[in-house]
C-alpha positions in Angstrom: 136.0 57.2 -19.6 137.7 58.8 -22.6 135.7 62.0 -21.9 138.0 62.6 -18.9 141.3 61.2 -19.9 143.0 64.2 -18.5 141.5 63.5 -15.1 142.9 60.0 -15.0 146.3 60.7 -16.7 149.0 58.7 -15.1 152.3 60.4 -14.6 155.6 59.1 -13.3 156.6 62.4 -11.9 155.0 65.7 -11.2 156.3 68.6 -13.2 156.9 71.6 -11.0 154.8 74.5 -12.2 156.2 78.0 -12.9 154.7 80.9 -10.9 152.7 81.9 -13.9 151.3 78.4 -14.3 150.4 78.2 -10.7 148.5 81.5 -11.0 146.8 80.2 -14.1 145.8 77.0 -12.3 144.4 79.0 -9.3 142.5 81.4 -11.5 140.9 78.6 -13.7 140.1 76.5 -10.6 138.5 79.4 -8.8 136.4 80.2 -11.9 135.5 76.5 -12.4 134.3 76.3 -8.8 132.3 79.6 -9.0 130.7 78.4 -12.3 129.7 75.1 -10.7 128.2 76.9 -7.6 126.2 79.1 -9.9 124.2 76.0 -11.1 122.5 75.9 -7.6 120.4 78.9 -8.5 116.6 78.1 -8.5 116.0 80.6 -11.3 118.0 78.8 -14.0 116.5 76.6 -16.8 117.9 73.2 -17.4 119.6 74.5 -20.6 121.4 77.2 -18.5 122.4 74.7 -15.9 123.8 72.4 -18.7 125.8 75.3 -20.1 127.3 76.1 -16.7 128.1 72.4 -16.3 129.9 72.4 -19.6 131.9 75.5 -18.8 132.8 74.1 -15.3 134.0 70.9 -17.0 136.0 72.8 -19.6 137.7 74.9 -16.9 138.4 71.9 -14.6 139.9 70.0 -17.6 142.1 73.0 -18.4 143.4 72.9 -14.8 144.1 69.2 -15.1 146.1 69.7 -18.3 148.5 71.8 -16.3 148.1 69.9 -13.0 146.8 66.3 -13.7 146.7 65.5 -10.0 144.7 68.5 -8.8 142.2 67.0 -6.4 139.8 69.9 -6.4 139.5 69.8 -10.2 139.0 66.1 -10.2 136.3 66.4 -7.7 134.5 69.0 -9.8 134.4 66.4 -12.6 132.8 64.0 -10.1 130.2 66.4 -8.9 129.2 67.6 -12.4 128.8 64.0 -13.6 126.8 63.2 -10.5 124.5 66.2 -11.1 124.0 64.9 -14.6 123.0 61.6 -13.1 126.0 59.8 -14.7 126.4 57.9 -11.6 128.7 55.1 -12.9 131.1 57.6 -14.5 131.1 59.7 -11.3 131.9 56.6 -9.3 134.9 55.7 -11.5 136.2 59.2 -11.4 135.8 59.3 -7.6 137.6 56.0 -7.1 140.5 57.2 -9.3 140.7 60.4 -7.3 140.8 58.5 -4.0 143.6 56.4 -5.4 145.6 59.6 -6.0 144.9 60.9 -2.5 143.1 58.6 0.0 143.0 61.3 2.6 141.1 63.9 0.5 138.2 65.1 2.6 136.6 66.6 -0.6 136.7 63.2 -2.4 135.2 61.4 0.5 132.4 63.9 0.5 131.9 63.3 -3.2 131.8 59.6 -2.6 129.2 60.1 0.1 127.0 62.0 -2.4 127.4 59.2 -4.9 126.3 56.6 -2.4 123.3 58.7 -1.4 122.3 58.9 -5.1 122.6 55.0 -5.2 120.5 54.7 -2.1 123.4 53.1 -0.2 122.8 54.9 3.1 125.3 53.0 5.3 128.1 53.5 2.8 127.1 57.2 2.5 127.2 57.5 6.3 130.7 56.0 6.4 132.0 58.4 3.7 130.7 61.5 5.4 132.1 60.4 8.8 135.5 59.8 7.1 135.3 63.3 5.4 134.5 64.9 8.8 137.4 63.1 10.5 139.7 64.5 7.8 138.3 68.0 8.0 136.0 68.9 10.8 135.2 72.3 9.4 133.7 70.8 6.2 130.2 72.3 6.7 128.4 70.5 3.8 129.8 67.2 5.0 128.0 67.8 8.4 124.8 68.7 6.6 125.0 65.6 4.4 125.8 63.4 7.4 122.7 64.7 9.2 120.6 64.1 6.1 121.8 60.5 5.9 120.9 59.9 9.5 117.5 61.4 8.8 117.0 59.0 5.8 118.1 56.1 8.0 115.4 56.9 10.5 117.9 57.9 13.2 115.9 60.9 14.1 117.5 61.8 17.4 121.0 62.0 15.9 119.8 63.9 12.9 117.9 66.3 15.1 121.0 67.0 17.3 123.1 67.6 14.2 120.6 70.0 12.6 120.3 71.9 15.8 124.0 72.5 15.9 124.1 73.4 12.2 121.3 75.9 12.5 123.2 77.8 15.2 126.2 78.0 12.8 124.1 79.2 9.8 120.6 80.2 11.1 119.6 81.6 7.6 120.4 78.4 5.7 117.0 77.4 4.3 118.0 73.8 3.6 119.1 73.3 7.2 115.9 74.9 8.5 113.7 72.6 6.3 115.5 69.5 7.4 115.5 70.5 11.1 111.7 70.9 10.8 111.4 67.6 9.0 113.1 65.9 12.0 110.9 67.7 14.5 107.8 66.7 12.6 108.5 63.1 13.6 109.8 63.6 17.2 108.3 63.8 20.7 109.9 65.0 23.9 110.5 62.5 26.7 110.3 65.2 29.4 109.8 69.0 29.7 113.1 70.1 28.3 113.5 73.8 29.0 116.2 74.5 26.5 114.4 72.7 23.7 111.2 74.6 24.7 113.1 77.9 24.3 114.6 76.8 20.9 111.1 76.0 19.6 109.8 79.4 20.7 112.6 80.9 18.6 111.7 78.6 15.7 108.1 79.9 15.8 109.5 83.4 15.0 111.0 82.2 11.7 109.2 83.1 8.5 108.7 81.1 5.4 108.8 77.8 7.3 106.0 75.3 8.0 105.3 75.9 11.7 102.9 72.9 11.8 106.1 70.7 11.7 106.7 71.9 15.3 103.3 70.7 16.6 104.1 67.1 17.8 107.2 68.2 19.7 105.4 71.2 21.2 102.5 69.1 22.3 104.7 66.5 24.0 106.6 69.3 25.9 103.3 70.8 27.1 101.8 67.4 28.0 104.9 66.7 30.2 104.9 70.2 31.7 101.3 70.1 32.9 101.0 66.3 33.3 98.0 66.5 30.9 98.0 62.7 30.4 97.6 62.1 34.1 94.3 61.7 35.9 95.4 64.0 38.7 96.5 66.8 36.4 95.8 70.3 37.7 96.7 73.4 35.7 97.3 76.8 37.1 95.7 79.4 34.8 98.3 82.1 35.6 101.1 79.7 34.7 99.4 79.2 31.4 99.0 82.9 30.9 102.8 83.4 31.2 103.8 80.3 29.3 105.5 81.6 26.1 105.6 78.3 24.3 101.9 77.6 24.9 100.7 81.1 23.9 103.0 81.3 20.9 102.0 77.9 19.5 98.3 78.5 20.0 98.6 81.4 17.6 100.9 79.7 15.0 99.5 76.2 14.6 96.5 74.1 15.4 97.2 71.3 17.9 96.8 67.7 16.9 96.9 66.2 20.4 93.8 65.1 22.4 95.3 66.2 25.7 96.0 69.7 24.5 92.5 69.8 22.9 90.9 68.8 26.3 92.9 71.6 28.0 91.9 74.2 25.3 88.2 73.0 25.6 88.2 73.4 29.4 89.9 76.8 29.2 87.5 78.1 26.6 84.5 77.0 28.8 86.1 78.6 31.8 86.5 82.0 30.1 83.0 81.8 28.7 81.5 81.4 32.2 83.7 84.1 33.7 82.2 87.5 34.4 83.9 90.1 32.2 84.7 92.2 35.3 86.9 89.4 36.7 89.0 88.8 33.6 92.6 90.0 34.3 94.8 91.5 31.6 97.1 88.5 31.5 94.0 86.3 30.9 92.9 88.6 28.0 96.2 87.7 26.3 95.5 84.0 26.8 92.0 84.4 25.5 93.4 86.1 22.3 95.7 83.1 21.9 92.8 80.7 22.3 90.8 82.7 19.8 93.6 82.3 17.3 93.7 78.6 18.0 89.9 78.4 17.3 90.5 80.1 14.0 93.4 77.8 13.1 91.4 74.6 13.7 88.3 76.1 12.1 86.2 76.0 15.2 86.3 72.2 15.3 86.0 71.8 19.1 82.8 70.3 20.6 80.4 72.8 22.2 78.1 71.7 25.1 74.5 72.6 25.3 75.2 74.8 28.3 77.9 76.7 26.3 75.4 77.1 23.4 72.9 78.6 25.8 75.5 81.2 27.0 76.5 82.0 23.4 72.9 82.4 22.3 72.2 84.7 25.3 74.9 87.2 24.1 73.0 90.2 22.9 72.9 90.8 19.1 75.9 93.0 18.4 75.1 93.8 14.8 73.4 97.1 15.6 76.1 98.3 18.0 78.1 101.5 17.3 81.9 101.3 17.5 81.8 103.0 20.9 79.3 100.3 22.1 81.5 97.6 20.7 84.4 98.9 22.7 82.3 98.5 25.8 81.6 94.9 24.8 85.0 93.9 23.6 85.5 91.1 26.2 82.1 89.7 25.1 83.3 89.8 21.5 86.5 88.0 22.6 84.5 85.3 24.4 82.4 84.7 21.3 85.6 84.5 19.2 86.6 81.4 21.2 83.7 79.6 19.5 82.7 81.3 16.4 84.2 83.1 13.3 84.4 86.9 13.4 82.0 87.2 10.5 79.3 85.4 12.5 79.6 88.0 15.3 80.2 91.4 13.6 79.2 92.8 10.3 81.8 93.9 7.6 81.0 97.6 8.3 81.5 97.2 12.0 84.8 95.5 11.5 85.9 98.2 9.1 85.0 100.9 11.6 87.0 99.1 14.3 90.0 98.7 12.1 89.9 102.3 11.0 89.1 103.9 14.3 91.3 104.9 17.3 92.7 101.9 19.1 93.5 103.4 22.5 90.2 102.4 24.2 90.7 98.8 23.2 92.6 96.3 25.2 96.1 95.3 23.8 96.0 92.7 21.1 92.2 92.6 20.4 92.4 95.0 17.4 95.3 93.0 16.0 93.3 89.8 16.4 90.3 91.3 14.7 92.5 92.4 11.8 94.0 89.0 11.3 90.7 87.2 11.5 89.1 89.6 9.1 91.9 89.3 6.6 91.8 85.5 6.7 88.0 85.3 6.5 87.3 88.0 3.9 88.4 85.7 1.1 87.8 86.7 -2.5 87.4 84.4 -5.5 90.2 85.1 -7.9 89.5 86.4 -11.4 92.6 84.8 -12.7 91.1 81.3 -12.9 90.0 80.0 -16.2 86.8 77.9 -16.1 87.2 75.1 -18.6 83.7 73.5 -18.7 80.5 73.1 -16.8 80.6 70.6 -14.0 77.6 68.2 -14.4 78.5 64.8 -12.9 76.5 64.3 -9.7 79.5 63.0 -7.7 81.8 65.7 -9.0 79.2 68.4 -8.0 79.0 67.0 -4.5 82.8 66.9 -4.2 83.0 70.4 -5.5 80.4 71.6 -2.9 82.4 70.0 -0.1 85.6 71.8 -1.0 83.9 75.1 -1.6 82.8 75.0 2.1 86.0 73.5 3.4 89.0 74.1 1.1 91.7 71.5 1.6 94.5 71.1 2.6 95.3 74.0 4.9 98.8 75.3 4.6 100.9 78.5 5.1 104.4 77.8 3.7 105.9 76.0 0.8 109.0 75.0 2.7 112.4 74.5 0.9 113.6 72.0 -1.7 116.8 71.9 -3.8 116.1 72.9 -7.4 116.5 69.9 -9.7 115.2 68.4 -13.0 112.1 66.3 -13.0 113.8 63.5 -14.9 116.6 63.2 -12.3 114.2 63.3 -9.4 112.1 60.6 -11.1 115.0 58.3 -11.8 116.3 58.6 -8.3 112.8 57.8 -6.9 112.5 54.7 -9.2 115.5 52.3 -8.9 116.6 51.0 -12.2 114.3 53.2 -14.3 115.6 55.4 -17.1 113.2 58.1 -18.2 112.7 59.1 -21.8 114.7 62.1 -23.0 111.3 63.8 -23.6 111.1 64.2 -19.8 114.2 66.5 -20.2 112.7 68.8 -22.7 112.1 72.5 -22.1 109.7 73.5 -21.0 108.4 70.3 -19.5 104.6 70.4 -19.6 103.1 69.2 -16.3 99.5 68.8 -15.3 98.5 68.7 -11.6 95.0 67.2 -11.9 93.2 68.0 -8.6 95.6 70.6 -7.1 93.3 71.6 -4.1 94.7 74.7 -2.4 97.9 74.4 -4.5 100.8 73.6 -2.2 102.1 70.7 -4.2 101.5 72.4 -7.6 103.5 75.4 -6.4 106.3 73.2 -5.2 106.5 71.5 -8.6 106.5 74.9 -10.3 109.1 76.4 -8.0 111.6 73.6 -7.5 111.7 71.7 -10.8 113.7 73.5 -13.5 112.2 74.4 -16.9 108.6 73.4 -16.2 105.3 74.9 -17.1 102.5 73.8 -14.8 98.8 73.6 -15.4 96.9 73.2 -12.1 93.3 72.0 -12.3 90.8 71.7 -9.5 87.0 71.4 -9.1 86.8 74.0 -6.3 87.0 77.8 -7.0 87.7 78.5 -3.3 90.6 76.1 -3.3 92.0 77.5 -6.5 91.7 81.1 -5.3 93.8 80.2 -2.3 96.4 78.7 -4.6 96.4 81.8 -6.8 96.9 84.0 -3.7 99.9 81.9 -2.6 101.4 81.8 -6.1 101.4 85.6 -6.0 102.9 85.7 -2.5 105.8 83.5 -3.7 106.2 85.2 -7.1 105.6 82.0 -9.0 104.6 82.7 -12.6 105.2 79.5 -14.5 101.8 78.1 -13.5 98.2 78.6 -14.6 95.1 77.6 -12.8 91.9 76.2 -14.2 88.6 75.1 -12.7 87.5 71.8 -14.3 86.2 68.3 -13.7 88.8 65.7 -14.7 86.1 63.9 -16.6 85.7 67.0 -18.9 89.5 67.4 -19.6 89.5 65.1 -22.6 88.6 68.0 -24.9 91.4 70.2 -23.8 93.7 71.0 -26.8 96.9 70.0 -25.1 99.2 67.1 -24.2 101.4 66.8 -21.1 104.8 65.2 -20.5 104.0 64.6 -16.8 100.6 64.3 -15.1 100.2 64.1 -11.3 96.9 63.1 -9.8 97.3 62.4 -6.1 94.4 61.9 -3.7 91.8 62.7 -6.3 90.7 59.7 -8.4 89.5 57.8 -5.3 86.9 60.6 -4.8 85.4 60.2 -8.2 82.3 58.1 -9.1 84.5 55.9 -11.4 88.3 56.3 -10.7 89.2 54.3 -13.8 87.2 56.6 -16.0 89.1 59.6 -14.6 92.4 57.8 -15.1 91.5 57.0 -18.7 90.9 60.7 -19.4 94.3 61.5 -18.0 96.0 58.8 -20.1 94.6 60.4 -23.2 96.3 63.7 -22.2 99.7 62.1 -21.7 102.4 62.3 -24.4 103.6 59.0 -25.7 106.7 58.7 -23.4 105.2 60.7 -20.6 104.6 59.5 -17.0 101.4 59.5 -14.9 101.7 59.7 -11.1 98.7 58.6 -9.1 97.9 58.6 -5.4 95.1 56.2 -4.1 93.9 55.2 -0.6 94.9 51.9 0.9 92.1 49.6 2.2 94.2 48.2 5.0 95.7 51.6 6.1 92.2 53.1 6.3 90.6 50.3 8.3 89.6 52.6 11.2 88.4 55.2 8.8 86.1 52.7 7.1 84.6 51.8 10.5 83.9 55.4 11.2 82.4 56.1 7.8 80.0 53.2 8.3 78.9 54.7 11.6 78.5 58.1 10.1 76.5 56.7 7.2 74.1 55.0 9.5 73.8 57.8 12.0 73.7 61.2 10.3 71.4 62.3 7.5 73.7 65.2 6.6 77.1 66.7 7.2 77.5 70.1 8.9 79.7 71.7 11.4 77.7 70.5 14.4 77.7 66.9 13.2 81.5 66.9 12.7 82.0 68.5 16.2 79.7 65.9 17.9 81.2 62.9 16.1 84.7 64.0 16.9 83.6 64.3 20.6 82.4 60.7 20.6 85.6 59.5 19.0 87.8 61.3 21.5 85.9 59.6 24.4 87.0 56.3 22.9 90.3 57.4 21.4 92.0 54.1 22.4 89.9 52.3 19.8 90.8 54.8 17.1 94.5 55.3 17.7 95.4 55.6 14.0 92.8 58.3 13.4 94.1 60.2 16.4 97.5 60.1 14.7 96.2 62.0 11.7 96.6 65.8 11.8 93.4 66.0 9.6 91.3 64.9 12.6 92.1 68.1 14.4 90.7 70.7 12.0 87.3 71.1 10.5 88.3 70.9 6.8 90.7 68.0 7.6 88.2 66.0 9.5 85.6 66.4 6.9 88.1 65.2 4.2 89.2 62.3 6.5 85.9 60.9 7.7 83.0 62.7 6.1 84.0 62.8 2.4 81.1 62.4 0.0 82.8 59.7 -2.0 85.7 57.3 -1.3 87.3 54.3 -3.0 90.1 52.2 -1.5 92.5 49.7 -3.0 95.0 46.9 -2.2 98.1 46.1 -4.3 96.1 43.2 -5.9 93.2 45.5 -6.9 95.8 48.1 -8.1 97.1 45.5 -10.4 93.7 45.1 -12.0 93.2 48.9 -12.1 96.6 49.3 -14.0 95.9 46.4 -16.4 92.4 47.8 -17.2 94.1 51.2 -17.8 96.5 49.6 -20.2 99.6 51.1 -18.6 102.9 49.9 -17.2 103.7 50.1 -13.4 107.0 51.9 -12.7 107.0 51.6 -8.9 105.9 53.1 -5.7 107.5 56.3 -4.4 107.6 58.0 -1.0 107.9 54.6 0.8 109.7 55.0 4.1 113.3 53.9 4.0 112.9 51.2 6.6 110.1 49.6 4.6 112.1 49.7 1.4 114.9 47.8 3.2 112.5 45.3 4.7 110.9 44.7 1.3 114.2 44.0 -0.4 115.1 41.6 2.4 111.8 39.8 2.0 111.9 39.7 -1.9 115.6 40.0 -2.9 114.8 38.9 -6.5 112.4 41.8 -7.0 115.2 44.3 -7.4 113.0 47.1 -8.9 110.2 46.4 -6.5 107.6 46.1 -9.2 105.8 42.9 -8.4 102.4 43.9 -6.9 101.8 40.3 -5.7 104.9 40.8 -3.5 103.5 44.1 -2.3 100.2 42.4 -1.4 102.0 40.0 0.8 104.2 42.7 2.3 101.3 45.0 3.1 99.4 42.1 4.8 102.3 42.1 7.4 102.7 45.9 7.4 99.2 47.3 7.1 100.1 50.9 7.8 102.9 51.2 5.3 100.7 53.1 2.9 98.9 55.2 5.5 99.8 58.2 3.3 98.3 56.6 0.2 99.8 54.5 -2.6 101.9 56.9 -4.6 103.1 55.4 -7.9 104.1 56.1 -11.4 102.7 54.6 -14.7 103.8 55.0 -18.3 102.2 53.8 -21.6 102.7 50.1 -22.1 
């Protein structure tokens, strides 16, 4: 407390300031606020942020020496200490400030942020409501209130709030990201026209994850066309003019069985239609459907009759550009089912792209350019190959991801820049990380980065980090390199390697993250032991592993696949999906997974060459054999955290895996997104 004696100085009377002193207070306060706001920049190192915090505190303290009851200066002290994760000190300062002025909107806002940091969502909710009641124009209080509602699972309220806020500040990346996070979890109860138009507008935004809009878009379209009803009848011309439907077909891949059935029927209809009877409005819809086929990686089932028609299409590989113009609708038909590079040669595509566009129907050339750009993928020469991959299972896993790189993604989204140590401590109640987790640069290994989304998020949004991203697949790594260049992320290097071979790397790491990887190895414990050797003494290891209970339906499917199919290929995946969709009521959890609705996702979900699964009890054995200490699960939904604490009030840090075993028995889907947990050296 003695660090901020000036902030809590008690005075019996307030000395009236001279005009010069008032000007000095105003100048120092303005500079203190500007200095604090500068800490929000994503480009700053932790050392630079620390220096700005020190300067902001110095200036605020100077203000308080002249005006001990200045609420704005006191609140700056609170916010800096909170940012430094000195939560108890921030709490004391905030309470003292409220004692001076109980009606300070800014102080109630600070209190709300403190309660959020403590995980006290109801108290945070109350504080932000109080702040807004005192100052309805306090924009950040509205954003924090919406965020608190989101964390509490009150999605409808949070969504309404974020929709209002995005109209006020449409370019606010934080608001956009949280709005999309709400929509990712919501479905429409009816065909809401205004909501439909809003979503069409959201599809035009750049640098956002449009796939977050899929569930809400699907529900609107299902209601609009009664797709879940047996008597559903769809007017083709209405679909042709439906902006939401056509836009979403091009921007996302649908994860809804009713929309898939509609798309499958439309595709078959256009394939059977004589090219002379295809209207211009229908060409536009066909282009949209062709983009959807590309987006879902041609995962839809194809009937024998359709295969016959496709096989009857004359070989186009010897056609001139002029001849291809005459066959452009035939090309478009084929693109509903097959990739562009299976229909035309590279030289033909180059001639089309470079030639005159006037004879082509509107949109077809653009479609061909997009498809060619996405399919003509080059292996990056910026990837270091660490060692030869020889393990049989590792080779099989590599081959799978070379054919189907995973996961598919287009945007990083937005996160507030922060330190890894602070994020770690806020994720694990009661845990205090070693000061080594605060050093600069923090060396982080992402072991099994796939196509790179998480690795790039770590590199971009954690301050003062240097990331090494390793994966077994060159195709996946090449996509990650391409996206790193797109976002201008330079504090990351990529390496192709088998985790089993990383033991000889001449480097130690402060943080290692290995999510969704070890359970695809021949011996997950052997892989984890290699990673443990690479960890600095006080470092942390984050692991993600499959839950046996959460993947009950997947296990059933994998048994059927094992006993039915001798190999895995595109046709097998299409056929098996078709059988599951006919019995979708029996596989409701699988139908909830977005992975089921794309080729690479479905292969990863159901057809993976190797998979291990765990329970909290077997995790305990795994961790003990590894000789490490369990620090806790992360990314557990808020409602489950609350329920767990109510069930096991003595387990305040939620570390007893026997308790989690009992809890998961009653909540088998709690870890449907994997067990995500941290370990440290025992």
